[in-house]
N, CA, C and O of each residue as an XYZ file, in Angstrom:
316
protein
N      86.003    106.956    101.881
C      86.719    105.852    102.464
C      88.202    106.200    102.494
O      88.800    106.482    101.455
N      88.784    106.182    103.668
C      90.208    106.453    103.816
C      90.976    105.141    103.784
O      90.662    104.205    104.519
N      91.972    105.086    102.932
C      92.811    103.896    102.833
C      94.142    104.161    103.503
O      94.740    105.220    103.313
N      94.610    103.198    104.292
C      95.929    103.353    104.883
C      96.995    102.946    103.860
O      96.673    102.487    102.764
N      98.230    103.114    104.221
C      99.341    102.862    103.303
C      99.353    101.411    102.844
O      99.601    101.137    101.670
N      99.089    100.475    103.757
C      99.143     99.056    103.399
C      98.032     98.676    102.424
O      98.235     97.827    101.556
N      96.872     99.290    102.557
C      95.782     99.028    101.619
C      96.145     99.542    100.227
O      95.850     98.891     99.226
N      96.776    100.693    100.167
C      97.202    101.252     98.882
C      98.272    100.370     98.244
O      98.238    100.120     97.039
N      99.219     99.900     99.050
C     100.269     99.008     98.539
C      99.648     97.706     98.040
O     100.006     97.216     96.969
N      98.713     97.143     98.817
C      98.046     95.908     98.409
C      97.325     96.087     97.082
O      97.436     95.237     96.198
N      96.590     97.182     96.932
C      95.865     97.430     95.693
C      96.804     97.671     94.520
O      96.517     97.239     93.403
N      97.912     98.347     94.752
C      98.881     98.587     93.681
C      99.514     97.282     93.210
O      99.629     97.040     92.009
N      99.920     96.450     94.150
C     100.528     95.161     93.791
C      99.496     94.280     93.086
O      99.796     93.663     92.065
N      98.292     94.225     93.630
C      97.234     93.426     92.999
C      96.937     93.938     91.596
O      96.689     93.142     90.690
N      96.958     95.245     91.404
C      96.708     95.813     90.089
C      97.773     95.436     89.075
O      97.453     95.086     87.939
N      99.033     95.505     89.474
C     100.113     95.136     88.560
C     100.073     93.645     88.238
O     100.242     93.257     87.082
N      99.852     92.810     89.246
C      99.789     91.365     89.015
C      98.585     91.026     88.128
O      98.700     90.219     87.205
N      97.440     91.637     88.409
C      96.247     91.379     87.601
C      96.448     91.839     86.168
O      96.018     91.154     85.240
N      97.085     92.971     85.967
C      97.354     93.459     84.618
C      98.272     92.531     83.845
O      98.033     92.252     82.670
N      99.323     92.052     84.500
C     100.240     91.120     83.842
C      99.540     89.805     83.523
O      99.736     89.236     82.449
N      98.732     89.328     84.450
C      97.999     88.084     84.223
C      96.987     88.237     83.091
O      96.837     87.334     82.268
N      96.302     89.359     83.045
C      95.344     89.601     81.961
C      96.032     89.668     80.608
O      95.515     89.144     79.621
N      97.184     90.304     80.555
C      97.897     90.417     79.282
C      98.400     89.064     78.803
O      98.452     88.812     77.599
N      98.770     88.195     79.729
C      99.334     86.905     79.356
C      98.277     85.841     79.103
O      98.361     85.103     78.121
N      97.279     85.757     79.983
C      96.348     84.637     79.869
C      94.913     84.978     80.229
O      94.012     84.182     79.967
N      94.679     86.138     80.822
C      93.335     86.472     81.299
C      93.145     85.991     82.723
O      93.948     85.211     83.235
N      92.106     86.445     83.348
C      91.809     86.004     84.701
C      92.384     86.880     85.790
O      92.389     86.482     86.955
N      92.865     88.053     85.451
C      93.435     88.947     86.453
C      92.430     89.442     87.476
O      92.804     89.865     88.569
N      91.157     89.388     87.120
C      90.122     89.796     88.077
C      90.065     88.876     89.281
O      89.536     89.255     90.327
N      90.601     87.677     89.147
C      90.680     86.771     90.297
C      91.659     87.291     91.347
O      91.647     86.831     92.489
N      92.494     88.234     90.972
C      93.428     88.877     91.899
C      92.881     90.221     92.360
O      92.833     90.501     93.558
N      92.473     91.046     91.413
C      92.115     92.430     91.740
C      90.782     92.559     92.469
O      90.667     93.367     93.390
N      89.775     91.785     92.080
C      88.471     91.904     92.734
C      88.533     91.523     94.214
O      88.030     92.280     95.045
N      89.124     90.389     94.579
C      89.225     90.083     96.017
C      90.057     91.106     96.795
O      89.793     91.351     97.972
N      91.056     91.702     96.145
C      91.851     92.725     96.830
C      90.989     93.939     97.159
O      91.119     94.520     98.237
N      90.116     94.321     96.241
C      89.210     95.450     96.495
C      88.237     95.115     97.622
O      87.948     95.963     98.466
N      87.739     93.903     97.640
C      86.836     93.479     98.717
C      87.587     93.456    100.054
O      87.052     93.865    101.084
N      88.831     92.973    100.021
C      89.634     92.859    101.242
C      89.881     94.206    101.914
O      89.907     94.287    103.142
N      90.059     95.249    101.133
C      90.310     96.562    101.737
C      89.032     97.274    102.148
O      89.084     98.364    102.718
N      87.871     96.659    101.858
C      86.643     97.198    102.405
C      85.662     97.819    101.435
O      84.674     98.416    101.862
N      85.907     97.695    100.145
C      84.941     98.227     99.191
C      83.715     97.322     99.143
O      83.846     96.101     99.225
N      82.522     97.907     99.010
C      81.329     97.071     98.822
C      81.431     96.308     97.495
O      82.146     96.734     96.589
N      80.728     95.199     97.383
C      80.885     94.330     96.215
C      80.537     95.024     94.897
O      81.230     94.815     93.901
N      79.496     95.833     94.864
C      79.132     96.525     93.624
C      80.212     97.526     93.219
O      80.600     97.588     92.053
N      80.685     98.294     94.165
C      81.753     99.266     93.893
C      83.020     98.554     93.443
O      83.687     99.001     92.510
N      83.357     97.444     94.105
C      84.546     96.681     93.730
C      84.407     96.114     92.323
O      85.376     96.102     91.563
N      83.226     95.648     91.971
C      83.004     95.080     90.642
C      83.154     96.142     89.553
O      83.833     95.918     88.551
N      82.524     97.284     89.750
C      82.616     98.356     88.752
C      84.050     98.869     88.651
O      84.566     99.060     87.550
N      84.686     99.091     89.786
C      86.075     99.563     89.802
C      86.986     98.576     89.094
O      87.855     98.972     88.317
N      86.789     97.299     89.360
C      87.606     96.263     88.741
C      87.425     96.259     87.222
O      88.406     96.165     86.484
N      86.195     96.357     86.756
C      85.948     96.345     85.307
C      86.540     97.558     84.613
O      87.078     97.441     83.513
N      86.447     98.712     85.238
C      87.036     99.923     84.655
C      88.564     99.835     84.686
O      89.235    100.274     83.752
N      89.102     99.273     85.755
C      90.558     99.210     85.902
C      91.208     98.240     84.927
O      92.322     98.498     84.471
N      90.555     97.140     84.593
C      91.183     96.169     83.699
C      90.978     96.489     82.221
O      91.648     95.902     81.372
N      90.077     97.399     81.898
C      89.812     97.732     80.495
C      91.069     98.212     79.744
O      91.302     97.756     78.625
N      91.876     99.103     80.309
C      93.104     99.493     79.585
C      94.057     98.323     79.360
O      94.787     98.294     78.370
N      94.051     97.374     80.268
C      94.895     96.193     80.095
C      94.480     95.359     78.905
O      95.330     94.794     78.217
N      93.186     95.273     78.651
C      92.718     94.544     77.483
C      93.171     95.233     76.198
O      93.569     94.578     75.234
N      93.105     96.551     76.201
C      93.522     97.307     75.016
C      95.021     97.151     74.779
O      95.448     96.900     73.652
N      95.821     97.296     75.831
C      97.271     97.169     75.652
C      97.676     95.732     75.350
O      98.628     95.504     74.604
N      96.964     94.760     75.918
C      97.253     93.365     75.593
C      96.963     93.069     74.129
O      97.748     92.395     73.462
N      95.848     93.564     73.631
C      95.512     93.372     72.218
C      96.517     94.090     71.323
O      96.875     93.592     70.256
N      96.968     95.260     71.762
C      97.974     95.993     70.994
C      99.283     95.215     70.956
O      99.941     95.145     69.918
N      99.655     94.638     72.078
C     100.889     93.856     72.135
C     100.841     92.599     71.277
O     101.861     92.162     70.744
N      99.658     92.026     71.148
C      99.489     90.809     70.350
C      98.917     91.094     68.967
O      98.379     90.192     68.326
N      99.025     92.327     68.501
C      98.376     92.691     67.239
C      98.886     91.886     66.055
O      98.124     91.609     65.130
N     100.146     91.507     66.063
C     100.674     90.712     64.953
C      99.986     89.343     64.918
O      99.639     88.845     63.847
N      99.794     88.742     66.090
C      99.131     87.445     66.141
C      97.635     87.554     65.845
O      97.020     86.595     65.380
N      97.055     88.721     66.115
C      95.624     88.924     65.893
C      95.294     89.345     64.470
O      94.125     89.353     64.084
N      96.303     89.693     63.686
C      96.064     90.160     62.322
C      95.317     89.085     61.524
O      95.703     87.916     61.526
N      94.260     89.493     60.851
C      93.470     88.568     60.047
C      92.359     87.874     60.817
O      91.622     87.076     60.235
N      92.215     88.154     62.113
C      91.189     87.498     62.920
C      89.901     88.298     63.015
O      88.935     87.820     63.610
N      89.854     89.502     62.448
C      88.669     90.348     62.548
C      87.424     89.694     61.984
O      86.349     89.793     62.575
N      87.556     89.023     60.840
C      86.408     88.354     60.243
C      85.919     87.197     61.117
O      84.719     86.932     61.176
N      86.818     86.525     61.778
C      86.452     85.375     62.613
C      85.704     85.840     63.865
O      84.716     85.223     64.262
N      86.169     86.913     64.479
C      85.604     87.324     65.746
C      84.250     87.996     65.612
O      83.524     88.088     66.602
N      83.880     88.467     64.436
C      82.610     89.147     64.283
C      81.596     88.356     63.451
O      80.637     88.931     62.936
N      81.797     87.071     63.320
C      80.810     86.237     62.632
C      79.668     85.939     63.581
O      79.883     85.689     64.767
N      78.484     85.965     63.069
C      77.315     85.627     63.896
C      76.792     84.338     63.438
O      75.806     83.843     63.984
């Protein structure tokens, strides 16, 4: 699939906005997934790409909030 310049710009902007939204409140996939569909990716490819792309954002967001998350390990893994 060949992407033109505007599709690349759209995906880059959507990626940055989705990453910032995920780090702050979550829900960045509401930006990035439709952008992938808009440029012509099939839904399965867009879904997998979106999940792989936002994973580093979750890690960096958790790293940024590590002070607030300290002591929550026992709470999050209770069954």
